[in-house]
C-alpha positions in Angstrom: -43.8 30.8 13.0 -46.9 32.6 14.7 -46.4 35.9 16.4 -46.0 35.7 20.0 -49.1 37.9 20.3 -51.3 34.9 19.0 -49.7 32.4 21.0 -51.2 31.8 24.6 -48.8 33.4 27.5 -48.0 30.4 29.2 -46.6 28.8 25.7 -44.3 31.9 25.6 -43.3 31.6 29.1 -42.2 28.1 28.7 -40.4 28.6 25.4 -38.6 31.5 27.1 -37.7 29.1 30.3 -36.5 26.4 28.2 -34.3 29.1 26.1 -33.2 30.4 29.3 -32.2 27.2 30.8 -30.4 25.9 27.6 -28.3 29.3 27.5 -27.4 29.1 31.1 -27.0 25.5 31.8 -26.8 23.8 28.4 -23.0 23.5 28.3 -22.8 22.1 31.7 -25.6 19.8 30.8 -24.1 18.6 27.4 -20.5 18.0 29.0 -22.0 16.1 31.8 -24.0 14.0 29.2 -21.1 13.3 27.1 -18.9 12.3 29.7 -21.5 9.8 31.0 -22.2 8.4 27.5 -18.9 8.8 26.0 -21.2 9.3 22.8 -21.8 13.3 21.8 -25.0 12.7 19.7 -26.6 10.4 22.5 -25.4 13.1 25.1 -27.4 15.9 22.9 -30.4 13.5 23.1 -30.1 13.3 26.7 -29.8 17.2 27.4 -33.0 17.7 25.1 -34.9 15.2 27.0 -33.7 16.8 30.3 -35.0 20.3 28.9 -38.2 18.6 27.7 -38.8 17.3 31.6 -38.1 20.9 32.8 -40.5 22.1 30.2 -43.3 19.9 31.5 -42.4 20.2 35.1 -41.4 23.7 35.7 -42.6 23.6 39.4 -39.7 21.3 40.0 -37.2 24.1 39.4 -38.7 26.4 42.0 -38.9 23.8 44.7 -36.1 25.5 46.8 -34.4 22.0 47.3 -31.2 23.0 45.6 -30.0 24.9 42.6 -31.5 24.6 39.0 -28.3 23.4 37.7 -28.1 20.7 40.1 -31.6 19.6 39.3 -31.0 19.4 35.6 -27.6 17.6 36.2 -29.6 15.1 38.2 -32.1 14.6 35.5 -29.4 14.0 32.9 -28.0 11.3 35.2 -31.1 9.8 35.8 -32.1 9.7 32.0 -28.7 8.2 31.1 -29.2 5.7 34.0 -32.8 4.7 32.6 -31.3 4.2 29.0 -28.5 1.8 30.6 -31.2 -0.2 32.5 -33.5 -0.5 29.5 -30.5 -1.7 27.4 -29.4 -4.3 30.0 -32.9 -5.5 30.4 -33.2 -6.5 26.9 -31.4 -9.8 25.8 -28.3 -9.2 23.6 -29.0 -8.8 20.0 -27.6 -11.9 18.1 -27.2 -11.4 14.3 -29.1 -14.0 12.1 -27.1 -15.9 9.8 -27.8 -15.1 6.2 -30.3 -17.5 5.0 -27.8 -18.7 2.1 -25.2 -19.6 4.5 -23.4 -22.6 3.2 -24.1 -25.9 4.6 -21.3 -27.8 6.2 -19.4 -30.2 3.7 -19.8 -33.7 3.6 -17.3 -35.5 6.0 -16.3 -37.6 3.0 -14.9 -34.5 1.3 -12.6 -34.0 4.3 -11.3 -37.7 4.0 -10.7 -37.4 0.4 -8.8 -34.1 0.9 -6.7 -35.5 3.9 -5.8 -38.6 1.5 -4.8 -36.3 -1.2 -2.6 -34.2 1.2 -1.0 -37.3 2.7 -0.3 -38.8 -0.9 1.5 -35.3 -2.1 3.4 -35.2 1.2 4.8 -38.6 0.4 6.2 -37.1 -2.8 8.1 -34.6 -1.0 11.9 -35.0 0.2 12.4 -35.4 4.0 13.8 -31.9 4.0 10.9 -30.2 2.5 8.5 -32.3 4.6 10.3 -31.5 7.8 10.2 -27.7 7.2 6.5 -27.9 6.6 6.1 -29.8 9.8 7.9 -27.1 11.6 6.2 -24.2 10.0 2.7 -25.4 9.5 2.1 -28.2 12.0 4.1 -27.0 15.0 3.4 -23.2 14.2 7.0 -22.0 14.2 8.5 -19.1 13.0 11.0 -19.1 10.2 13.9 -18.5 12.9 12.5 -21.2 15.3 12.3 -23.7 12.4 15.9 -22.9 11.4 17.3 -23.3 14.9 15.3 -26.7 15.2 16.4 -27.8 11.8 20.1 -26.6 12.0 19.7 -24.7 8.9 19.8 -20.9 7.8 16.3 -19.1 8.0 16.8 -18.4 4.1 16.7 -22.1 3.5 13.7 -22.5 5.5 12.0 -20.0 3.5 13.2 -21.5 0.1 12.1 -25.1 1.0 8.9 -24.1 2.3 8.3 -22.3 -1.0 9.2 -25.2 -3.0 7.5 -27.8 -0.9 4.3 -25.8 -1.2 4.6 -25.7 -4.8 5.2 -29.4 -5.2 2.1 -30.1 -2.9 -0.1 -27.9 -5.2 1.2 -29.6 -8.3 0.6 -33.1 -6.6 -2.6 -32.0 -5.3 -3.6 -30.9 -8.9 -2.8 -34.2 -10.6 -4.5 -36.2 -8.0 -7.8 -34.4 -8.5 -7.5 -34.6 -12.1 -6.9 -38.3 -11.8 -9.9 -38.8 -9.7 
């Protein structure tokens, strides 16, 4: 860093001004900016920008229209509002779908899968089918299904377990046969 004697007086005075402004008002500016942005790093950027504006326009600080702190906090608020307006002006960003996104399956696959499930369901007992209907088709909880079917919750659990196992086995056999 060059010595202060080799730098122009204006530059040294401006640096001293910014340092004194930050020492005297930096905490208040940061607290206000953090309150407005709800983001500490963004608030620090806002304070830095406000101090930069004070450095560029030191005459605004001596305008006699109010306190220096009031001017600085107004600048902080204006910067935050400008950022919000700029964000709102841009259309919302939409993520692109990955280039290797899966293409929707053929409708024929859904029909075949439905036929396999229907065939597999026909192999189940009425009790097992009723439990699956309550839990998976109607979205009932185990307790609700137990109440509707008039059986204990433990029975609902065991029947759904064995019914799903039978469906998996029947579906596996059906796929092997086709």
